[in-house]
C-alpha positions in Angstrom: 423.6 183.8 -24.2 423.9 186.9 -22.3 420.9 185.7 -20.0 422.5 182.4 -19.6 425.8 183.7 -18.7 424.5 186.0 -16.1 422.4 183.1 -14.6 425.5 181.4 -14.4 427.5 184.3 -12.9 424.5 184.2 -10.1 424.5 180.6 -9.3 428.4 180.7 -8.7 427.8 183.7 -6.8 425.0 182.0 -4.6 427.4 178.9 -4.0 430.2 180.8 -3.3 427.9 182.5 -0.5 426.9 179.4 0.9 430.5 178.0 1.1 431.6 181.5 2.6 428.6 180.9 5.2 429.7 177.1 5.9 433.4 178.8 6.6 432.3 181.5 9.2 430.4 178.8 11.1 432.6 177.8 14.1 433.5 174.4 14.6 431.5 173.0 17.9 434.0 173.1 20.8 434.8 169.6 22.4 434.4 169.1 26.1 437.8 169.6 27.7 439.2 167.5 30.5 441.6 169.3 32.9 443.4 167.7 35.9 443.3 169.8 39.0 446.5 169.8 41.2 446.0 169.4 44.9 445.3 172.8 45.6 442.0 174.1 47.0 442.5 177.7 45.0 443.0 175.4 42.1 439.9 173.6 42.0 438.3 177.0 42.3 439.6 178.4 39.2 439.2 175.1 37.7 435.4 175.6 38.1 435.3 179.4 37.1 437.4 178.2 34.0 435.6 175.1 32.8 432.9 175.4 29.4 429.8 173.6 29.5 430.6 169.8 29.8 433.8 169.9 30.7 435.3 167.3 33.2 437.5 168.2 36.1 440.1 165.3 37.3 441.3 165.6 40.8 444.5 165.0 42.4 444.4 161.4 43.7 443.2 161.1 47.3 443.5 164.8 47.8 442.0 166.8 50.4 440.3 170.2 49.2 439.8 172.0 52.2 438.1 175.7 52.6 438.4 178.1 55.4 436.3 180.7 54.0 433.7 181.0 51.4 434.2 181.6 47.8 431.2 184.0 48.1 428.1 184.5 50.5 427.2 180.9 51.9 429.2 178.5 49.4 432.6 177.2 49.6 433.4 177.1 45.9 431.8 179.0 42.7 428.1 178.5 42.2 427.6 175.6 39.5 425.5 176.9 36.5 426.8 174.6 33.8 427.2 171.1 33.0 430.3 169.9 34.9 431.6 166.4 35.8 434.4 166.2 38.7 435.9 163.0 39.0 437.2 162.8 42.3 439.5 159.7 42.2 438.9 159.4 45.9 439.5 163.1 46.7 437.7 165.0 49.2 436.2 168.4 49.4 435.6 169.9 52.8 435.3 172.6 55.0 438.1 172.8 57.1 437.1 171.2 60.3 438.9 173.8 62.3 437.3 177.1 60.9 434.6 179.1 62.8 433.1 180.1 59.5 429.8 178.6 58.4 429.2 177.7 54.6 428.2 174.9 52.6 430.2 173.2 49.7 428.3 173.0 46.7 425.4 175.4 45.1 423.8 174.3 41.9 421.6 177.0 39.8 419.8 176.6 36.8 420.9 175.3 34.3 423.8 173.9 36.3 424.3 170.0 36.4 426.8 168.8 38.4 427.8 165.3 38.3 430.4 164.1 40.8 432.1 160.6 40.7 434.2 159.0 43.6 434.2 162.3 45.5 433.6 162.7 49.6 431.9 166.0 50.2 431.9 166.7 53.8 431.7 169.2 57.1 429.4 171.9 55.2 427.6 174.0 57.3 424.2 176.5 56.8 422.9 177.3 60.3 419.3 178.9 59.6 419.5 178.0 56.0 419.1 174.8 53.8 421.6 172.4 52.3 424.6 172.0 54.9 426.5 170.3 52.2 424.7 170.7 48.6 422.1 172.9 47.8 420.2 172.4 44.7 418.0 175.3 43.3 415.2 175.2 40.9 416.3 173.6 37.8 419.4 172.6 39.0 420.5 169.0 38.8 423.0 166.9 41.1 424.2 163.4 39.9 426.4 161.6 42.3 427.9 158.1 41.6 430.2 156.4 44.0 430.2 159.2 46.1 430.0 160.2 50.0 427.8 163.3 51.3 428.8 163.2 55.1 428.6 165.5 58.4 426.7 168.7 57.2 424.4 170.8 59.4 421.6 172.8 58.3 418.1 174.1 59.2 416.5 171.8 56.3 418.7 169.4 54.5 422.0 168.6 56.9 423.7 167.1 53.9 421.3 168.1 50.8 418.5 170.5 50.0 416.6 170.1 46.7 414.4 172.9 46.0 411.4 173.1 43.7 412.1 172.2 40.5 415.6 170.5 41.8 416.8 167.3 40.6 419.0 164.5 42.6 420.1 161.5 41.4 422.0 159.0 43.5 423.9 156.0 42.5 426.0 153.3 44.3 426.8 156.4 46.7 426.3 157.2 50.6 424.8 160.0 52.7 425.4 160.0 56.2 425.9 161.9 59.7 423.8 165.2 58.5 421.9 166.9 61.2 419.2 169.3 60.7 415.9 170.4 61.9 414.2 168.7 58.8 415.9 166.2 56.7 419.1 165.0 58.2 420.3 163.7 55.1 417.8 164.8 52.4 415.4 167.8 52.6 413.3 167.5 49.3 410.7 170.5 48.4 407.4 169.9 46.5 408.4 169.5 42.9 411.8 168.1 43.7 412.8 164.8 42.4 415.0 162.6 44.3 416.1 159.2 42.8 418.2 156.8 44.9 419.6 153.7 43.6 422.0 151.1 45.2 422.9 153.3 47.4 422.6 154.0 51.6 421.2 156.7 53.6 422.9 156.2 57.0 423.0 157.6 60.5 421.6 160.9 60.1 419.5 163.0 62.9 416.8 165.8 62.9 414.9 167.7 65.5 411.5 167.1 63.9 410.7 165.4 60.5 412.6 162.7 58.8 416.1 162.1 60.2 417.2 160.0 56.7 414.6 162.0 54.4 412.4 164.3 54.5 410.1 164.7 51.3 407.3 166.8 49.7 408.5 166.2 46.4 409.1 163.0 43.9 410.9 160.5 45.6 411.7 157.2 44.0 413.8 154.3 46.0 415.1 151.4 44.0 417.8 148.6 43.8 418.4 147.4 47.0 418.9 150.7 48.6 419.2 151.0 52.1 417.7 153.8 54.9 419.2 152.8 58.1 420.4 154.0 61.7 418.7 157.5 61.3 417.4 159.1 64.3 414.5 162.1 65.0 413.5 163.4 68.2 410.3 164.1 65.8 408.7 161.9 63.4 409.7 159.6 60.8 413.3 158.1 61.6 414.1 156.8 58.0 411.8 158.6 56.2 409.0 161.5 56.5 406.9 161.7 53.4 404.0 163.8 52.1 404.5 163.8 48.2 404.6 160.7 45.9 407.1 158.1 47.2 407.8 154.8 45.4 410.2 152.3 47.2 411.3 148.9 45.6 413.5 146.3 46.6 415.1 148.0 49.2 415.7 148.0 53.1 414.3 150.3 56.0 415.8 149.2 59.1 417.0 150.2 62.6 415.7 153.7 62.5 414.0 155.6 65.6 411.1 158.2 65.4 409.4 159.9 68.7 405.9 161.2 68.6 405.1 164.9 69.4 402.2 166.7 69.6 399.8 166.1 66.6 402.6 164.1 64.7 402.9 160.8 65.4 405.7 158.0 65.5 406.7 156.2 62.4 410.1 155.0 62.9 411.0 153.4 59.7 408.5 155.7 57.2 406.1 158.6 58.7 403.5 159.1 55.8 401.4 162.4 56.2 398.4 163.5 54.5 398.2 163.8 51.4 401.4 161.4 50.9 401.5 158.2 49.0 404.0 155.8 49.4 404.2 152.6 47.6 406.4 149.6 48.7 407.1 146.6 46.6 409.5 143.9 48.0 410.7 145.9 50.5 411.8 144.7 54.2 410.7 147.4 57.0 412.4 145.9 60.1 413.9 146.7 63.4 412.6 150.3 63.7 411.2 152.0 67.0 408.6 154.5 67.5 409.2 155.8 71.3 407.0 158.1 73.4 407.7 161.6 74.0 406.2 163.6 76.8 402.5 162.4 77.1 402.4 161.3 73.4 402.8 157.4 73.0 404.9 156.0 70.4 402.8 154.9 67.3 403.8 153.1 64.2 406.9 151.5 64.8 407.7 150.3 61.2 404.9 152.8 59.6 402.8 155.6 60.8 400.3 156.5 57.8 398.7 159.7 59.2 395.6 161.4 58.4 392.4 160.6 56.0 394.1 161.2 52.8 397.3 159.5 53.4 397.9 156.2 51.4 400.3 153.0 51.7 400.2 150.1 49.6 402.5 147.1 50.0 403.3 144.6 47.6 405.6 142.0 48.8 408.2 142.4 51.4 408.1 142.1 55.0 407.0 144.9 58.1 409.3 142.9 61.0 410.4 143.2 64.2 409.4 147.1 64.7 408.3 148.5 67.9 406.1 150.8 69.4 407.0 151.9 73.0 405.3 153.8 75.7 402.1 154.0 77.6 399.1 153.5 75.2 401.7 153.0 72.3 399.8 151.7 69.3 400.7 149.9 66.1 404.4 148.4 66.4 404.5 147.3 62.8 401.8 149.5 61.6 399.4 152.3 62.7 397.1 153.7 59.9 394.4 156.7 59.8 394.5 156.8 56.1 394.4 153.9 53.2 396.5 150.9 54.1 396.5 148.1 51.4 398.7 145.1 51.0 399.4 141.8 48.9 401.5 139.1 49.6 402.9 140.7 52.8 404.2 139.2 55.9 403.6 141.5 59.2 405.5 139.5 61.9 407.0 139.7 65.3 406.2 143.5 66.0 405.4 144.5 69.3 403.7 147.3 71.4 404.9 148.0 74.6 403.9 149.7 77.8 401.1 150.4 80.0 397.9 149.8 77.5 399.8 149.2 74.5 397.8 147.6 71.9 398.2 146.3 68.0 401.3 144.7 67.8 400.9 144.1 64.5 398.5 147.0 63.1 396.8 149.8 64.6 394.0 151.3 62.4 392.3 154.4 63.7 389.6 155.7 61.7 390.9 154.6 58.5 390.6 151.7 55.7 392.8 148.6 55.7 392.7 145.9 53.2 395.0 143.0 53.6 395.2 140.9 50.5 397.1 137.6 50.7 398.9 138.5 53.8 399.8 137.0 57.0 400.3 138.8 60.3 401.7 136.5 62.9 403.6 136.3 66.1 403.0 140.1 67.0 402.6 140.9 70.6 401.2 143.7 72.7 401.1 144.3 76.5 397.3 144.9 76.4 395.0 142.9 73.9 394.5 142.6 70.8 398.1 141.7 70.0 397.9 141.4 66.3 395.4 144.0 64.7 393.6 146.5 67.1 390.9 148.1 64.7 389.9 151.3 67.2 387.9 152.8 64.6 387.3 152.3 60.8 387.0 149.1 58.5 389.9 146.3 58.2 388.9 144.0 55.2 391.0 140.4 55.3 391.2 138.9 52.0 392.8 135.1 51.6 394.7 136.5 54.6 395.8 135.0 58.0 395.9 136.4 61.3 397.5 133.8 64.1 399.8 133.5 66.7 399.6 136.8 68.1 399.7 137.3 71.9 397.5 137.8 73.9 395.1 137.6 71.5 394.9 138.1 67.3 391.9 140.8 67.3 390.0 140.1 70.4 389.7 143.4 72.3 389.1 145.7 69.6 386.7 148.5 69.5 385.5 147.4 66.0 385.2 143.9 64.9 387.8 142.7 62.4 385.4 140.0 60.3 387.0 136.7 59.8 389.4 137.4 62.3 389.7 133.9 64.8 390.9 134.5 68.6 
C-alpha cells in the first residue's frame, strides 16, 4: 500500500511539474498595428519600436520628408525584421531641398519589408548602390500598389538587390531612376526579382540596363510593361546576363546605343551566358542607335556572345529600328542561339549607309525559326529580311516574305528555303 501511495504521489508531482511548466511558457505575442502620425521622427521611432510581424499605418497622404540620414546612408533605421508599412497614399522621401545624399530604406537579413500603397522617392546614393532602396543578402522587399521614383545611384538608381536579396513587385511602378548601371533596378547574381502587373518606366543609365540590369534571377509576368527607358550604353529596357523569363508582357519604346564591345539592344540586351525566355510578349518600337563609330544593332533584341540564348514562343517583334552606318538587325541581332515558335517579326528597320537585316541579322550564331512569319521589314542595303552574315539560319514551317529590298538575297551565307 505504501508503495502504491508513493507512486501516486510521484505521479501527482510529475503532473504538477508539467502544469507549472506550461504555465511558465509565455503566450505568443500577437502582431501589433500602430498608426503613425504625420511626422518623420514618429516614423523613425515606430520602425525602431516595432516587433517582428508588426504593421505600421501611415497618415493618409502624408509626406514624410527627411533632410538628414538616420545613420550612415539611410533616411530610416535599417530593417532587420518582418515589417509591413501601409501607406494609405503617403510618401516617404529625401527632402528635395537638402544637400545631404542618402537612400530611404535598407533591408538587411533577416529583414522582410512589405510596402503597400506607398511612394518612395528622391533617394540618392552617389558612388554606391540603391538610390531609394538597398536590399542586402538575405533581405526581402515586397512592393504592392506602390511607386519608387526619382532615385540616383551608381548601381540601381531606384532599387538594388545584392546577392541573395529578393524583391517582389506587384501592381507597382518603378520610374525615373538614374544610374551608371541599372536606372530602375540592379540585380546581382543570385539575387531575385519577380515583377507582376507592374511597370518599369522612364529610367536612364549611362552604360547598362536603363530599366533593369540583371545578373540574377528575373521573372516578369502578368501584363507588365517596360517602357520609355533610355541608356547611353546597352539594354534600354533590360540588360541581362542571368536567367530571365518574360511572360505575357510588353517591352516598348526603349532606346539603347552601341559602345565598344557591347552592342545595342534597344528593348533587350542579353549577354553571354544569359538566357531569356519570352512567352506571348510584345517587343515593339524600340531603337538601337549608333554611338561614335559603333553601329546600332538589335533594335528589339541584341543577343550577344556564343553562349547567350533567347527563345520566343508567341508574341511579336515589331516596328523596332537599328540606326547608323552599317546598322544590323532592326528586329533582332544574334550571335548566340535564337529559337522562335509562333512568332511574328514585322515592320522592323535597319537605317543608314550599309545597314542590313531589317528583320534579323545573324552574326555567327544559330537561329531556328519555327512557325514564324518574318515580313514587311526593311533595310537600306540588302537583305531587308534576314541577313545571315555568318552561322546558320533554319526555317521550319516559316515564311520570309514582303521584305525590302530583298528577303534574304545579299547574305554572306545562304539561308535555305528563303525565296527572294
